[in-house]
TILUMMI-32840 format. One record per residue: residue number from 1; x, y, z of N, C-alpha, C in turn. Coordinates in Angstrom, 3 decimals. Atoms other than C-alpha are relative to their C-alpha. Layout:
N
@i->NUM, n.east->X, n.north->Y, n.up->Z, ca.east->X, ca.north->Y, ca.up->Z, c.east->X, c.north->Y, c.up->Z .
...
***
This chain:
68
@i->1, n.east->0.052, n.north->-1.431, n.up->0.217, ca.east->45.564, ca.north->-13.198, ca.up->20.815, c.east->-1.389, c.north->0.495, c.up->0.362 .
@i->2, n.east->1.275, n.north->-0.574, n.up->-0.421, ca.east->42.837, ca.north->-11.087, ca.up->22.409, c.east->-0.275, c.north->1.266, c.up->-0.804 .
@i->3, n.east->0.391, n.north->-1.148, n.up->0.812, ca.east->40.979, ca.north->-8.605, ca.up->20.227, c.east->-0.939, c.north->0.865, c.up->0.814 .
@i->4, n.east->0.865, n.north->-0.918, n.up->-0.730, ca.east->39.567, ca.north->-5.586, ca.up->22.069, c.east->-0.418, c.north->1.132, c.up->-0.925 .
@i->5, n.east->0.531, n.north->-1.055, n.up->0.857, ca.east->37.316, ca.north->-3.263, ca.up->20.099, c.east->-0.899, c.north->0.953, c.up->0.783 .
@i->6, n.east->0.817, n.north->-0.876, n.up->-0.839, ca.east->35.784, ca.north->-1.368, ca.up->23.035, c.east->0.122, c.north->1.440, c.up->-0.479 .
@i->7, n.east->0.019, n.north->-1.382, n.up->0.459, ca.east->34.748, ca.north->2.121, ca.up->21.919, c.east->0.091, c.north->0.157, c.up->-1.508 .
@i->8, n.east->-0.091, n.north->-0.042, n.up->1.462, ca.east->35.024, ca.north->1.241, ca.up->18.218, c.east->-1.364, c.north->-0.295, c.up->-0.619 .
@i->9, n.east->1.218, n.north->0.281, n.up->0.759, ca.east->32.263, ca.north->1.079, ca.up->15.587, c.east->0.390, c.north->-0.792, c.up->-1.236 .
@i->10, n.east->-0.262, n.north->0.849, n.up->1.167, ca.east->32.254, ca.north->-1.698, ca.up->12.974, c.east->-1.205, c.north->0.052, c.up->-0.930 .
@i->11, n.east->1.042, n.north->0.034, n.up->1.024, ca.east->30.248, ca.north->-1.419, ca.up->9.741, c.east->0.178, c.north->-1.306, c.up->-0.759 .
@i->12, n.east->-0.098, n.north->1.333, n.up->0.589, ca.east->29.485, ca.north->-4.893, ca.up->8.412, c.east->-1.094, c.north->-0.181, c.up->-1.032 .
@i->13, n.east->0.968, n.north->0.248, n.up->1.061, ca.east->27.817, ca.north->-5.631, ca.up->5.076, c.east->-0.307, c.north->-1.491, c.up->-0.069 .
@i->14, n.east->0.412, n.north->1.399, n.up->0.074, ca.east->25.927, ca.north->-8.845, ca.up->4.420, c.east->-0.192, c.north->-0.596, c.up->1.383 .
@i->15, n.east->0.027, n.north->0.399, n.up->-1.407, ca.east->25.311, ca.north->-9.004, ca.up->8.155, c.east->-1.283, c.north->-0.699, c.up->0.434 .
@i->16, n.east->1.268, n.north->0.616, n.up->-0.404, ca.east->21.851, ca.north->-10.592, ca.up->8.060, c.east->0.079, c.north->-1.517, c.up->0.145 .
@i->17, n.east->-0.113, n.north->1.456, n.up->-0.115, ca.east->23.100, ca.north->-14.188, ca.up->7.786, c.east->1.420, c.north->-0.443, c.up->-0.351 .
@i->18, n.east->-1.275, n.north->0.596, n.up->0.409, ca.east->26.081, ca.north->-16.474, ca.up->7.303, c.east->1.224, c.north->0.666, c.up->0.593 .
@i->19, n.east->-1.285, n.north->-0.526, n.up->-0.431, ca.east->29.603, ca.north->-15.126, ca.up->7.496, c.east->-0.112, c.north->1.426, c.up->0.539 .
@i->20, n.east->0.168, n.north->-1.380, n.up->-0.458, ca.east->28.552, ca.north->-11.475, ca.up->7.816, c.east->-0.597, c.north->0.076, c.up->1.394 .
@i->21, n.east->0.633, n.north->0.037, n.up->-1.322, ca.east->26.324, ca.north->-12.286, ca.up->10.793, c.east->0.993, c.north->-0.454, c.up->1.061 .
@i->22, n.east->-0.977, n.north->0.500, n.up->-0.974, ca.east->29.071, ca.north->-14.258, ca.up->12.534, c.east->1.117, c.north->1.012, c.up->0.246 .
@i->23, n.east->-0.993, n.north->-1.064, n.up->-0.188, ca.east->31.564, ca.north->-11.437, ca.up->11.935, c.east->-0.573, c.north->1.077, c.up->0.914 .
@i->24, n.east->0.655, n.north->-0.985, n.up->-0.867, ca.east->29.070, ca.north->-9.003, ca.up->13.497, c.east->-0.002, c.north->-0.483, c.up->1.448 .
@i->25, n.east->0.020, n.north->0.572, n.up->-1.357, ca.east->28.710, ca.north->-11.303, ca.up->16.516, c.east->1.402, c.north->0.031, c.up->0.621 .
@i->26, n.east->-1.383, n.north->0.034, n.up->-0.506, ca.east->32.498, ca.north->-11.691, ca.up->16.883, c.east->0.475, c.north->1.407, c.up->0.388 .
@i->27, n.east->-0.397, n.north->-1.378, n.up->-0.299, ca.east->33.113, ca.north->-7.929, ca.up->16.700, c.east->-0.749, c.north->0.524, c.up->1.212 .
@i->28, n.east->0.793, n.north->-0.432, n.up->-1.135, ca.east->30.275, ca.north->-7.297, ca.up->19.144, c.east->0.546, c.north->-0.617, c.up->1.289 .
@i->29, n.east->-0.564, n.north->0.670, n.up->-1.175, ca.east->31.730, ca.north->-9.865, ca.up->21.567, c.east->1.365, c.north->0.563, c.up->0.382 .
@i->30, n.east->-1.287, n.north->-0.641, n.up->-0.272, ca.east->35.061, ca.north->-8.033, ca.up->21.258, c.east->-0.184, c.north->1.428, c.up->0.511 .
@i->31, n.east->0.273, n.north->-1.302, n.up->-0.599, ca.east->33.331, ca.north->-4.845, ca.up->22.471, c.east->-0.438, c.north->1.101, c.up->-0.938 .
@i->32, n.east->0.365, n.north->-1.042, n.up->0.964, ca.east->32.501, ca.north->-2.956, ca.up->19.275, c.east->-1.506, c.north->0.225, c.up->-0.043 .
@i->33, n.east->1.374, n.north->-0.266, n.up->0.408, ca.east->29.235, ca.north->-1.237, ca.up->18.467, c.east->-0.076, c.north->-0.351, c.up->-1.476 .
@i->34, n.east->0.123, n.north->0.565, n.up->1.337, ca.east->27.859, ca.north->-2.569, ca.up->15.193, c.east->-1.021, c.north->0.760, c.up->-0.834 .
@i->35, n.east->0.953, n.north->-0.457, n.up->1.006, ca.east->26.242, ca.north->-1.092, ca.up->12.097, c.east->-0.109, c.north->-1.139, c.up->-1.005 .
@i->36, n.east->0.243, n.north->1.148, n.up->0.879, ca.east->24.715, ca.north->-4.001, ca.up->10.179, c.east->-0.680, c.north->0.491, c.up->-1.276 .
@i->37, n.east->0.614, n.north->-0.337, n.up->1.283, ca.east->23.905, ca.north->-3.616, ca.up->6.469, c.east->-0.261, c.north->-1.279, c.up->-0.788 .
@i->38, n.east->0.334, n.north->1.122, n.up->0.878, ca.east->22.172, ca.north->-6.035, ca.up->4.100, c.east->-1.160, c.north->0.426, c.up->-0.887 .
@i->39, n.east->1.083, n.north->-0.328, n.up->0.927, ca.east->19.730, ca.north->-5.994, ca.up->1.181, c.east->-1.372, c.north->-0.383, c.up->0.532 .
@i->40, n.east->1.291, n.north->0.487, n.up->-0.477, ca.east->16.961, ca.north->-7.996, ca.up->2.856, c.east->-0.290, c.north->0.583, c.up->1.386 .
@i->41, n.east->0.296, n.north->-0.697, n.up->-1.249, ca.east->15.525, ca.north->-5.697, ca.up->5.511, c.east->-0.647, c.north->-0.867, c.up->1.059 .
@i->42, n.east->0.679, n.north->0.864, n.up->-0.972, ca.east->13.312, ca.north->-8.345, ca.up->7.141, c.east->0.991, c.north->-0.926, c.up->0.706 .
@i->43, n.east->-1.017, n.north->0.875, n.up->-0.604, ca.east->16.184, ca.north->-10.790, ca.up->7.669, c.east->0.987, c.north->0.799, c.up->0.853 .
@i->44, n.east->-0.940, n.north->-0.846, n.up->-0.729, ca.east->18.403, ca.north->-7.943, ca.up->8.798, c.east->-0.547, c.north->0.360, c.up->1.378 .
@i->45, n.east->0.595, n.north->-0.347, n.up->-1.290, ca.east->15.986, ca.north->-6.870, ca.up->11.538, c.east->-0.048, c.north->-1.208, c.up->0.938 .
@i->46, n.east->-0.009, n.north->1.216, n.up->-0.819, ca.east->15.692, ca.north->-10.470, ca.up->12.740, c.east->1.412, c.north->-0.280, c.up->0.524 .
@i->47, n.east->-1.388, n.north->0.212, n.up->-0.424, ca.east->19.491, ca.north->-10.788, ca.up->12.830, c.east->0.380, c.north->0.989, c.up->1.100 .
@i->48, n.east->-0.266, n.north->-1.009, n.up->-1.034, ca.east->19.694, ca.north->-7.539, ca.up->14.819, c.east->-0.629, c.north->-0.420, c.up->1.325 .
@i->49, n.east->0.682, n.north->0.453, n.up->-1.220, ca.east->17.139, ca.north->-8.872, ca.up->17.316, c.east->0.776, c.north->-1.128, c.up->0.681 .
@i->50, n.east->-0.789, n.north->1.102, n.up->-0.560, ca.east->19.272, ca.north->-12.003, ca.up->17.762, c.east->1.235, c.north->0.516, c.up->0.745 .
@i->51, n.east->-1.211, n.north->-0.525, n.up->-0.624, ca.east->22.368, ca.north->-9.933, ca.up->18.566, c.east->-0.302, c.north->0.910, c.up->1.185 .
@i->52, n.east->0.343, n.north->-0.922, n.up->-1.085, ca.east->20.586, ca.north->-7.416, ca.up->20.816, c.east->-0.031, c.north->-0.727, c.up->1.341 .
@i->53, n.east->0.058, n.north->0.792, n.up->-1.239, ca.east->20.122, ca.north->-10.179, ca.up->23.386, c.east->1.371, c.north->-0.156, c.up->0.655 .
@i->54, n.east->-1.362, n.north->0.200, n.up->-0.509, ca.east->23.917, ca.north->-10.345, ca.up->23.775, c.east->0.718, c.north->1.311, c.up->0.317 .
@i->55, n.east->-0.625, n.north->-1.307, n.up->-0.221, ca.east->24.561, ca.north->-6.598, ca.up->24.183, c.east->0.459, c.north->0.187, c.up->1.438 .
@i->56, n.east->-0.416, n.north->-0.448, n.up->-1.325, ca.east->26.467, ca.north->-5.165, ca.up->27.102, c.east->-0.176, c.north->1.515, c.up->0.055 .
@i->57, n.east->0.197, n.north->-1.435, n.up->-0.173, ca.east->26.134, ca.north->-1.656, ca.up->28.520, c.east->1.015, c.north->0.776, c.up->-0.833 .
@i->58, n.east->-0.868, n.north->-0.841, n.up->0.809, ca.east->27.544, ca.north->0.955, ca.up->26.153, c.east->0.089, c.north->-0.399, c.up->-1.459 .
@i->59, n.east->-0.027, n.north->0.436, n.up->1.395, ca.east->27.169, ca.north->-1.064, ca.up->22.953, c.east->-1.308, c.north->0.360, c.up->-0.691 .
@i->60, n.east->1.159, n.north->-0.327, n.up->0.824, ca.east->24.807, ca.north->-0.146, ca.up->20.142, c.east->0.049, c.north->-0.873, c.up->-1.246 .
@i->61, n.east->0.096, n.north->0.718, n.up->1.269, ca.east->23.585, ca.north->-2.200, ca.up->17.185, c.east->-1.055, c.north->0.691, c.up->-0.844 .
@i->62, n.east->0.915, n.north->-0.612, n.up->0.959, ca.east->22.010, ca.north->-0.433, ca.up->14.214, c.east->-0.109, c.north->-0.914, c.up->-1.210 .
@i->63, n.east->0.220, n.north->0.802, n.up->1.208, ca.east->20.494, ca.north->-2.199, ca.up->11.202, c.east->-0.498, c.north->0.926, c.up->-1.099 .
@i->64, n.east->0.348, n.north->-0.876, n.up->1.115, ca.east->20.359, ca.north->-0.366, ca.up->7.866, c.east->-0.121, c.north->-0.830, c.up->-1.269 .
@i->65, n.east->0.156, n.north->0.708, n.up->1.276, ca.east->18.848, ca.north->-2.072, ca.up->4.813, c.east->0.665, c.north->0.817, c.up->-1.114 .
@i->66, n.east->-0.713, n.north->-0.703, n.up->1.065, ca.east->21.124, ca.north->-1.174, ca.up->1.889, c.east->0.607, c.north->-1.001, c.up->-0.974 .
@i->67, n.east->-0.688, n.north->0.781, n.up->1.022, ca.east->22.495, ca.north->-2.557, ca.up->-1.365, c.east->1.293, c.north->0.734, c.up->-0.307 .
@i->68, n.east->-1.277, n.north->-0.713, n.up->0.101, ca.east->26.154, ca.north->-1.601, ca.up->-1.229, c.east->0.613, c.north->-0.222, c.up->-1.358 .
***
């Protein structure tokens, strides 16, 4: 099954490491733009930097430190 999320925006909490980070990567690879949220702002910005390297034209990744 192929998942296409082109033109969609995914908001992912706990996205700075572990399962949340891998979900963000998977959604991004499926074409979605990503809004990453996590409590630890420093780790979150590093995680964003890791994903930015894999971006394609038209995708956006935002990182917002937040305690949901």
